[in-house]
Backbone atoms as SQL, in Angstrom:
CREATE TABLE atoms (id INTEGER PRIMARY KEY, chain TEXT, resi INTEGER, resn TEXT, atom TEXT, x REAL, y REAL, z REAL);
INSERT INTO atoms VALUES
  (1, 'A', 1, 'UNK', 'N', -25.613, -22.416, -43.594),
  (2, 'A', 1, 'UNK', 'CA', -25.755, -23.281, -42.444),
  (3, 'A', 1, 'UNK', 'C', -24.637, -24.324, -42.406),
  (4, 'A', 2, 'UNK', 'N', -24.344, -24.895, -43.594),
  (5, 'A', 2, 'UNK', 'CA', -23.307, -25.905, -43.666),
  (6, 'A', 2, 'UNK', 'C', -21.935, -25.294, -43.371),
  (7, 'A', 3, 'UNK', 'N', -21.746, -24.020, -43.768),
  (8, 'A', 3, 'UNK', 'CA', -20.477, -23.340, -43.523),
  (9, 'A', 3, 'UNK', 'C', -20.273, -23.145, -42.016),
  (10, 'A', 4, 'UNK', 'N', -21.324, -22.764, -41.315),
  (11, 'A', 4, 'UNK', 'CA', -21.236, -22.596, -39.861),
  (12, 'A', 4, 'UNK', 'C', -20.931, -23.933, -39.197),
  (13, 'A', 5, 'UNK', 'N', -21.549, -24.983, -39.643),
  (14, 'A', 5, 'UNK', 'CA', -21.304, -26.311, -39.089),
  (15, 'A', 5, 'UNK', 'C', -19.857, -26.737, -39.322),
  (16, 'A', 6, 'UNK', 'N', -19.304, -26.410, -40.482),
  (17, 'A', 6, 'UNK', 'CA', -17.904, -26.740, -40.768),
  (18, 'A', 6, 'UNK', 'C', -16.943, -25.947, -39.880),
  (19, 'A', 7, 'UNK', 'N', -17.290, -24.699, -39.611),
  (20, 'A', 7, 'UNK', 'CA', -16.444, -23.873, -38.735),
  (21, 'A', 7, 'UNK', 'C', -16.457, -24.442, -37.323),
  (22, 'A', 8, 'UNK', 'N', -17.627, -24.861, -36.858),
  (23, 'A', 8, 'UNK', 'CA', -17.736, -25.417, -35.509),
  (24, 'A', 8, 'UNK', 'C', -16.977, -26.737, -35.407),
  (25, 'A', 9, 'UNK', 'N', -16.949, -27.516, -36.454),
  (26, 'A', 9, 'UNK', 'CA', -16.264, -28.808, -36.438),
  (27, 'A', 9, 'UNK', 'C', -14.755, -28.678, -36.612),
  (28, 'A', 10, 'UNK', 'N', -14.279, -27.484, -36.920),
  (29, 'A', 10, 'UNK', 'CA', -12.846, -27.275, -37.129),
  (30, 'A', 10, 'UNK', 'C', -12.104, -27.547, -35.812),
  (31, 'A', 11, 'UNK', 'N', -11.228, -28.554, -35.808),
  (32, 'A', 11, 'UNK', 'CA', -10.559, -28.970, -34.577),
  (33, 'A', 11, 'UNK', 'C', -9.586, -27.907, -34.056),
  (34, 'A', 12, 'UNK', 'N', -8.999, -27.125, -34.919),
  (35, 'A', 12, 'UNK', 'CA', -8.073, -26.071, -34.477),
  (36, 'A', 12, 'UNK', 'C', -8.822, -24.945, -33.777),
  (37, 'A', 13, 'UNK', 'N', -9.946, -24.565, -34.347),
  (38, 'A', 13, 'UNK', 'CA', -10.756, -23.516, -33.729),
  (39, 'A', 13, 'UNK', 'C', -11.279, -23.979, -32.377),
  (40, 'A', 14, 'UNK', 'N', -11.753, -25.213, -32.310),
  (41, 'A', 14, 'UNK', 'CA', -12.243, -25.745, -31.032),
  (42, 'A', 14, 'UNK', 'C', -11.128, -25.807, -29.998),
  (43, 'A', 15, 'UNK', 'N', -9.928, -26.166, -30.420),
  (44, 'A', 15, 'UNK', 'CA', -8.796, -26.223, -29.504),
  (45, 'A', 15, 'UNK', 'C', -8.449, -24.836, -28.976),
  (46, 'A', 16, 'UNK', 'N', -8.424, -23.857, -29.848),
  (47, 'A', 16, 'UNK', 'CA', -8.115, -22.475, -29.433),
  (48, 'A', 16, 'UNK', 'C', -9.185, -21.960, -28.486),
  (49, 'A', 17, 'UNK', 'N', -10.436, -22.193, -28.793),
  (50, 'A', 17, 'UNK', 'CA', -11.526, -21.743, -27.923),
  (51, 'A', 17, 'UNK', 'C', -11.429, -22.440, -26.563),
  (52, 'A', 18, 'UNK', 'N', -11.145, -23.746, -26.580),
  (53, 'A', 18, 'UNK', 'CA', -10.988, -24.475, -25.323),
  (54, 'A', 18, 'UNK', 'C', -9.849, -23.933, -24.474),
  (55, 'A', 19, 'UNK', 'N', -8.723, -23.635, -25.101),
  (56, 'A', 19, 'UNK', 'CA', -7.580, -23.083, -24.361),
  (57, 'A', 19, 'UNK', 'C', -7.884, -21.710, -23.788),
  (58, 'A', 20, 'UNK', 'N', -8.558, -20.879, -24.565),
  (59, 'A', 20, 'UNK', 'CA', -8.902, -19.539, -24.083),
  (60, 'A', 20, 'UNK', 'C', -9.848, -19.639, -22.891),
  (61, 'A', 21, 'UNK', 'N', -10.856, -20.503, -22.987),
  (62, 'A', 21, 'UNK', 'CA', -11.792, -20.680, -21.864),
  (63, 'A', 21, 'UNK', 'C', -11.049, -21.213, -20.647),
  (64, 'A', 22, 'UNK', 'N', -10.151, -22.175, -20.854),
  (65, 'A', 22, 'UNK', 'CA', -9.392, -22.726, -19.738),
  (66, 'A', 22, 'UNK', 'C', -8.534, -21.651, -19.068),
  (67, 'A', 23, 'UNK', 'N', -7.839, -20.863, -19.858),
  (68, 'A', 23, 'UNK', 'CA', -6.947, -19.845, -19.312),
  (69, 'A', 23, 'UNK', 'C', -7.735, -18.750, -18.586),
  (70, 'A', 24, 'UNK', 'N', -8.857, -18.352, -19.136),
  (71, 'A', 24, 'UNK', 'CA', -9.613, -17.243, -18.550),
  (72, 'A', 24, 'UNK', 'C', -10.353, -17.673, -17.281),
  (73, 'A', 25, 'UNK', 'N', -10.850, -18.906, -17.218),
  (74, 'A', 25, 'UNK', 'CA', -11.712, -19.280, -16.098),
  (75, 'A', 25, 'UNK', 'C', -11.140, -20.329, -15.149),
  (76, 'A', 26, 'UNK', 'N', -10.374, -21.295, -15.621),
  (77, 'A', 26, 'UNK', 'CA', -10.032, -22.438, -14.787),
  (78, 'A', 26, 'UNK', 'C', -8.574, -22.518, -14.356),
  (79, 'A', 27, 'UNK', 'N', -7.682, -21.829, -14.979),
  (80, 'A', 27, 'UNK', 'CA', -6.267, -21.891, -14.656),
  (81, 'A', 27, 'UNK', 'C', -6.017, -21.258, -13.295),
  (82, 'A', 28, 'UNK', 'N', -4.906, -21.623, -12.625),
  (83, 'A', 28, 'UNK', 'CA', -4.613, -21.012, -11.321),
  (84, 'A', 28, 'UNK', 'C', -4.272, -19.527, -11.469),
  (85, 'A', 29, 'UNK', 'N', -3.890, -19.104, -12.638),
  (86, 'A', 29, 'UNK', 'CA', -3.616, -17.697, -12.922),
  (87, 'A', 29, 'UNK', 'C', -4.724, -17.117, -13.800),
  (88, 'A', 30, 'UNK', 'N', -5.957, -17.379, -13.425),
  (89, 'A', 30, 'UNK', 'CA', -7.080, -16.929, -14.249),
  (90, 'A', 30, 'UNK', 'C', -7.234, -15.412, -14.191),
  (91, 'A', 31, 'UNK', 'N', -8.171, -14.906, -14.933),
  (92, 'A', 31, 'UNK', 'CA', -8.371, -13.471, -15.071),
  (93, 'A', 31, 'UNK', 'C', -8.709, -12.809, -13.734),
  (94, 'A', 32, 'UNK', 'N', -9.570, -13.449, -12.947),
  (95, 'A', 32, 'UNK', 'CA', -9.966, -12.896, -11.646),
  (96, 'A', 32, 'UNK', 'C', -8.759, -12.769, -10.721),
  (97, 'A', 33, 'UNK', 'N', -7.928, -13.789, -10.698),
  (98, 'A', 33, 'UNK', 'CA', -6.737, -13.760, -9.853),
  (99, 'A', 33, 'UNK', 'C', -5.772, -12.671, -10.310),
  (100, 'A', 34, 'UNK', 'N', -5.598, -12.525, -11.595),
  (101, 'A', 34, 'UNK', 'CA', -4.699, -11.499, -12.121),
  (102, 'A', 34, 'UNK', 'C', -5.176, -10.094, -11.754),
  (103, 'A', 35, 'UNK', 'N', -6.487, -9.858, -11.841),
  (104, 'A', 35, 'UNK', 'CA', -7.021, -8.543, -11.478),
  (105, 'A', 35, 'UNK', 'C', -6.845, -8.273, -9.987),
  (106, 'A', 36, 'UNK', 'N', -7.058, -9.298, -9.155),
  (107, 'A', 36, 'UNK', 'CA', -6.870, -9.130, -7.716),
  (108, 'A', 36, 'UNK', 'C', -5.401, -8.849, -7.397),
  (109, 'A', 37, 'UNK', 'N', -4.504, -9.569, -8.041),
  (110, 'A', 37, 'UNK', 'CA', -3.079, -9.333, -7.801),
  (111, 'A', 37, 'UNK', 'C', -2.652, -7.941, -8.258),
  (112, 'A', 38, 'UNK', 'N', -3.223, -7.470, -9.349),
  (113, 'A', 38, 'UNK', 'CA', -2.905, -6.119, -9.821),
  (114, 'A', 38, 'UNK', 'C', -3.358, -5.080, -8.802),
  (115, 'A', 39, 'UNK', 'N', -4.546, -5.275, -8.212),
  (116, 'A', 39, 'UNK', 'CA', -5.024, -4.357, -7.177),
  (117, 'A', 39, 'UNK', 'C', -4.123, -4.406, -5.945),
  (118, 'A', 40, 'UNK', 'N', -3.690, -5.614, -5.567),
  (119, 'A', 40, 'UNK', 'CA', -2.793, -5.748, -4.417),
  (120, 'A', 40, 'UNK', 'C', -1.473, -5.030, -4.655),
  (121, 'A', 41, 'UNK', 'N', -0.939, -5.161, -5.844),
  (122, 'A', 41, 'UNK', 'CA', 0.325, -4.482, -6.174),
  (123, 'A', 41, 'UNK', 'C', 0.142, -2.971, -6.102),
  (124, 'A', 42, 'UNK', 'N', -0.983, -2.482, -6.597),
  (125, 'A', 42, 'UNK', 'CA', -1.258, -1.041, -6.559),
  (126, 'A', 42, 'UNK', 'C', -1.333, -0.545, -5.115),
  (127, 'A', 43, 'UNK', 'N', -2.018, -1.293, -4.253),
  (128, 'A', 43, 'UNK', 'CA', -2.123, -0.901, -2.850),
  (129, 'A', 43, 'UNK', 'C', -0.759, -0.929, -2.175),
  (130, 'A', 44, 'UNK', 'N', 0.029, -1.950, -2.463),
  (131, 'A', 44, 'UNK', 'CA', 1.357, -2.041, -1.862),
  (132, 'A', 44, 'UNK', 'C', 2.277, -0.916, -2.327),
  (133, 'A', 45, 'UNK', 'N', 2.161, -0.511, -3.571),
  (134, 'A', 45, 'UNK', 'CA', 2.957, 0.617, -4.054),
  (135, 'A', 45, 'UNK', 'C', 2.543, 1.914, -3.360),
  (136, 'A', 46, 'UNK', 'N', 1.240, 2.092, -3.134),
  (137, 'A', 46, 'UNK', 'CA', 0.780, 3.279, -2.411),
  (138, 'A', 46, 'UNK', 'C', 1.304, 3.273, -0.979),
  (139, 'A', 47, 'UNK', 'N', 1.283, 2.103, -0.328),
  (140, 'A', 47, 'UNK', 'CA', 1.821, 2.003, 1.028),
  (141, 'A', 47, 'UNK', 'C', 3.313, 2.287, 1.042),
  (142, 'A', 48, 'UNK', 'N', 4.040, 1.772, 0.046),
  (143, 'A', 48, 'UNK', 'CA', 5.479, 2.011, -0.032),
  (144, 'A', 48, 'UNK', 'C', 5.760, 3.504, -0.172),
  (145, 'A', 49, 'UNK', 'N', 4.992, 4.183, -1.019),
  (146, 'A', 49, 'UNK', 'CA', 5.189, 5.624, -1.191),
  (147, 'A', 49, 'UNK', 'C', 4.887, 6.373, 0.099),
  (148, 'A', 50, 'UNK', 'N', 3.824, 5.958, 0.802),
  (149, 'A', 50, 'UNK', 'CA', 3.475, 6.601, 2.071),
  (150, 'A', 50, 'UNK', 'C', 4.599, 6.423, 3.091),
  (151, 'A', 51, 'UNK', 'N', 5.078, 5.183, 3.238),
  (152, 'A', 51, 'UNK', 'CA', 6.124, 4.930, 4.227),
  (153, 'A', 51, 'UNK', 'C', 7.448, 5.570, 3.838),
  (154, 'A', 52, 'UNK', 'N', 7.727, 5.686, 2.560),
  (155, 'A', 52, 'UNK', 'CA', 8.947, 6.383, 2.133),
  (156, 'A', 52, 'UNK', 'C', 8.872, 7.865, 2.517),
  (157, 'A', 53, 'UNK', 'N', 7.695, 8.460, 2.340),
  (158, 'A', 53, 'UNK', 'CA', 7.522, 9.862, 2.737),
  (159, 'A', 53, 'UNK', 'C', 7.636, 10.008, 4.252),
  (160, 'A', 54, 'UNK', 'N', 7.073, 9.063, 4.994),
  (161, 'A', 54, 'UNK', 'CA', 7.176, 9.111, 6.454),
  (162, 'A', 54, 'UNK', 'C', 8.630, 8.971, 6.911),
  (163, 'A', 55, 'UNK', 'N', 9.364, 8.076, 6.290),
  (164, 'A', 55, 'UNK', 'CA', 10.777, 7.885, 6.643),
  (165, 'A', 55, 'UNK', 'C', 11.569, 9.155, 6.358),
  (166, 'A', 56, 'UNK', 'N', 11.272, 9.786, 5.235),
  (167, 'A', 56, 'UNK', 'CA', 11.965, 11.033, 4.895),
  (168, 'A', 56, 'UNK', 'C', 11.657, 12.118, 5.924),
  (169, 'A', 57, 'UNK', 'N', 10.390, 12.216, 6.348),
  (170, 'A', 57, 'UNK', 'CA', 9.992, 13.212, 7.344),
  (171, 'A', 57, 'UNK', 'C', 10.663, 12.923, 8.688),
  (172, 'A', 58, 'UNK', 'N', 10.664, 11.683, 9.106),
  (173, 'A', 58, 'UNK', 'CA', 11.265, 11.319, 10.387),
  (174, 'A', 58, 'UNK', 'C', 12.769, 11.536, 10.366),
  (175, 'A', 59, 'UNK', 'N', 13.406, 11.246, 9.253),
  (176, 'A', 59, 'UNK', 'CA', 14.848, 11.476, 9.132),
  (177, 'A', 59, 'UNK', 'C', 15.173, 12.953, 9.263),
  (178, 'A', 60, 'UNK', 'N', 14.361, 13.790, 8.622),
  (179, 'A', 60, 'UNK', 'CA', 14.605, 15.231, 8.744),
  (180, 'A', 60, 'UNK', 'C', 14.335, 15.711, 10.166),
  (181, 'A', 61, 'UNK', 'N', 13.326, 15.142, 10.831),
  (182, 'A', 61, 'UNK', 'CA', 13.055, 15.506, 12.230),
  (183, 'A', 61, 'UNK', 'C', 14.213, 15.093, 13.137),
  (184, 'A', 62, 'UNK', 'N', 14.765, 13.925, 12.906),
  (185, 'A', 62, 'UNK', 'CA', 15.884, 13.453, 13.727),
  (186, 'A', 62, 'UNK', 'C', 17.107, 14.341, 13.523),
  (187, 'A', 63, 'UNK', 'N', 17.376, 14.704, 12.283),
  (188, 'A', 63, 'UNK', 'CA', 18.530, 15.588, 12.060),
  (189, 'A', 63, 'UNK', 'C', 18.296, 16.954, 12.686),
  (190, 'A', 64, 'UNK', 'N', 17.052, 17.415, 12.671),
  (191, 'A', 64, 'UNK', 'CA', 16.733, 18.699, 13.318),
  (192, 'A', 64, 'UNK', 'C', 16.910, 18.584, 14.831),
  (193, 'A', 65, 'UNK', 'N', 16.503, 17.474, 15.405),
  (194, 'A', 65, 'UNK', 'CA', 16.671, 17.272, 16.851),
  (195, 'A', 65, 'UNK', 'C', 18.148, 17.183, 17.228),
  (196, 'A', 66, 'UNK', 'N', 18.946, 16.598, 16.370),
  (197, 'A', 66, 'UNK', 'CA', 20.368, 16.457, 16.672),
  (198, 'A', 66, 'UNK', 'C', 21.133, 17.764, 16.510),
  (199, 'A', 67, 'UNK', 'N', 20.644, 18.691, 15.711),
  (200, 'A', 67, 'UNK', 'CA', 21.389, 19.921, 15.457),
  (201, 'A', 67, 'UNK', 'C', 20.847, 21.134, 16.191),
  (202, 'A', 68, 'UNK', 'N', 19.593, 21.130, 16.585),
  (203, 'A', 68, 'UNK', 'CA', 18.982, 22.316, 17.186),
  (204, 'A', 68, 'UNK', 'C', 18.542, 22.015, 18.621),
  (205, 'A', 69, 'UNK', 'N', 19.220, 22.602, 19.625),
  (206, 'A', 69, 'UNK', 'CA', 18.855, 22.321, 21.023),
  (207, 'A', 69, 'UNK', 'C', 17.458, 22.826, 21.400),
  (208, 'A', 70, 'UNK', 'N', 17.007, 23.898, 20.771),
  (209, 'A', 70, 'UNK', 'CA', 15.663, 24.412, 21.082),
  (210, 'A', 70, 'UNK', 'C', 14.584, 23.417, 20.627),
  (211, 'A', 71, 'UNK', 'N', 14.794, 22.816, 19.480),
  (212, 'A', 71, 'UNK', 'CA', 13.848, 21.815, 18.986),
  (213, 'A', 71, 'UNK', 'C', 13.864, 20.584, 19.883),
  (214, 'A', 72, 'UNK', 'N', 15.045, 20.206, 20.344),
  (215, 'A', 72, 'UNK', 'CA', 15.161, 19.056, 21.236),
  (216, 'A', 72, 'UNK', 'C', 14.422, 19.320, 22.546),
  (217, 'A', 73, 'UNK', 'N', 14.569, 20.524, 23.075),
  (218, 'A', 73, 'UNK', 'CA', 13.879, 20.875, 24.315),
  (219, 'A', 73, 'UNK', 'C', 12.363, 20.870, 24.106),
  (220, 'A', 74, 'UNK', 'N', 11.906, 21.421, 23.002),
  (221, 'A', 74, 'UNK', 'CA', 10.471, 21.440, 22.699),
  (222, 'A', 74, 'UNK', 'C', 9.930, 20.015, 22.572),
  (223, 'A', 75, 'UNK', 'N', 10.674, 19.155, 21.900),
  (224, 'A', 75, 'UNK', 'CA', 10.253, 17.764, 21.727),
  (225, 'A', 75, 'UNK', 'C', 10.164, 17.060, 23.083),
  (226, 'A', 76, 'UNK', 'N', 11.173, 17.256, 23.935),
  (227, 'A', 76, 'UNK', 'CA', 11.178, 16.610, 25.253),
  (228, 'A', 76, 'UNK', 'C', 10.018, 17.103, 26.104),
  (229, 'A', 77, 'UNK', 'N', 9.720, 18.377, 26.018),
  (230, 'A', 77, 'UNK', 'CA', 8.609, 18.923, 26.808),
  (231, 'A', 77, 'UNK', 'C', 7.263, 18.384, 26.324),
  (232, 'A', 78, 'UNK', 'N', 7.062, 18.319, 25.014),
  (233, 'A', 78, 'UNK', 'CA', 5.765, 17.902, 24.474),
  (234, 'A', 78, 'UNK', 'C', 5.567, 16.392, 24.542),
  (235, 'A', 79, 'UNK', 'N', 6.584, 15.652, 24.211),
  (236, 'A', 79, 'UNK', 'CA', 6.435, 14.206, 24.093),
  (237, 'A', 79, 'UNK', 'C', 6.563, 13.501, 25.443),
  (238, 'A', 80, 'UNK', 'N', 7.541, 13.889, 26.228),
  (239, 'A', 80, 'UNK', 'CA', 7.831, 13.180, 27.470),
  (240, 'A', 80, 'UNK', 'C', 7.480, 13.982, 28.719),
  (241, 'A', 81, 'UNK', 'N', 6.828, 15.121, 28.550),
  (242, 'A', 81, 'UNK', 'CA', 6.366, 15.962, 29.652),
  (243, 'A', 81, 'UNK', 'C', 7.500, 16.322, 30.611),
  (244, 'A', 82, 'UNK', 'N', 8.684, 16.575, 30.061),
  (245, 'A', 82, 'UNK', 'CA', 9.822, 16.979, 30.884),
  (246, 'A', 82, 'UNK', 'C', 9.700, 18.463, 31.207),
  (247, 'A', 83, 'UNK', 'N', 10.319, 18.838, 32.302),
  (248, 'A', 83, 'UNK', 'CA', 10.238, 20.236, 32.733),
  (249, 'A', 83, 'UNK', 'C', 11.537, 20.643, 33.400),
  (250, 'A', 84, 'UNK', 'N', 11.682, 21.941, 33.539),
  (251, 'A', 84, 'UNK', 'CA', 12.826, 22.465, 34.279),
  (252, 'A', 84, 'UNK', 'C', 12.499, 22.395, 35.766),
  (253, 'A', 85, 'UNK', 'N', 13.509, 22.567, 36.608),
  (254, 'A', 85, 'UNK', 'CA', 13.313, 22.401, 38.053),
  (255, 'A', 85, 'UNK', 'C', 12.309, 23.390, 38.640),
  (256, 'A', 86, 'UNK', 'N', 12.266, 24.607, 38.133),
  (257, 'A', 86, 'UNK', 'CA', 11.398, 25.621, 38.727),
  (258, 'A', 86, 'UNK', 'C', 10.058, 25.755, 37.994),
  (259, 'A', 87, 'UNK', 'N', 9.641, 24.756, 37.248),
  (260, 'A', 87, 'UNK', 'CA', 8.400, 24.830, 36.476),
  (261, 'A', 87, 'UNK', 'C', 7.402, 23.779, 36.948),
  (262, 'A', 88, 'UNK', 'N', 6.142, 24.068, 36.672),
  (263, 'A', 88, 'UNK', 'CA', 5.071, 23.096, 36.895),
  (264, 'A', 88, 'UNK', 'C', 4.450, 22.779, 35.536),
  (265, 'A', 89, 'UNK', 'N', 4.087, 21.524, 35.331),
  (266, 'A', 89, 'UNK', 'CA', 3.494, 21.102, 34.066),
  (267, 'A', 89, 'UNK', 'C', 2.051, 20.708, 34.349),
  (268, 'A', 90, 'UNK', 'N', 1.149, 21.255, 33.544),
  (269, 'A', 90, 'UNK', 'CA', -0.258, 20.911, 33.644),
  (270, 'A', 90, 'UNK', 'C', -0.664, 20.192, 32.360),
  (271, 'A', 91, 'UNK', 'N', -1.201, 19.013, 32.536),
  (272, 'A', 91, 'UNK', 'CA', -1.642, 18.226, 31.388),
  (273, 'A', 91, 'UNK', 'C', -3.151, 18.311, 31.314),
  (274, 'A', 92, 'UNK', 'N', -3.654, 18.785, 30.177),
  (275, 'A', 92, 'UNK', 'CA', -5.091, 18.938, 29.974),
  (276, 'A', 92, 'UNK', 'C', -5.565, 17.796, 29.083),
  (277, 'A', 93, 'UNK', 'N', -6.492, 17.004, 29.620),
  (278, 'A', 93, 'UNK', 'CA', -7.028, 15.868, 28.879),
  (279, 'A', 93, 'UNK', 'C', -8.453, 16.215, 28.473),
  (280, 'A', 94, 'UNK', 'N', -8.710, 16.123, 27.184),
  (281, 'A', 94, 'UNK', 'CA', -10.059, 16.410, 26.696),
  (282, 'A', 94, 'UNK', 'C', -10.916, 15.170, 26.832),
  (283, 'A', 95, 'UNK', 'N', -12.074, 15.341, 27.445),
  (284, 'A', 95, 'UNK', 'CA', -12.995, 14.212, 27.600),
  (285, 'A', 95, 'UNK', 'C', -13.954, 14.204, 26.429),
  (286, 'A', 96, 'UNK', 'N', -14.373, 13.024, 26.063),
  (287, 'A', 96, 'UNK', 'CA', -15.297, 12.901, 24.928),
  (288, 'A', 96, 'UNK', 'C', -16.721, 12.992, 25.361);
């Protein structure tokens, strides 16, 4: 019992315990904040990877549009509803 009381009265141990409690719970960079920031970084990295893949896809589509006239014509017809002079375009809208 006396040994436990001496350990509790040890000023170095109390200081270390106090610092650990302060760092884990009360500091502006506490454990909860660090875990939240780690999750945010993970989400941002996933978004970066997604947008990098999208940029790569769009770049390849643009180069295909610039080099292939058939692809350019298909894109203009589908996206901007363009047509040749002797054609009619019918747009079908699905109702919910």
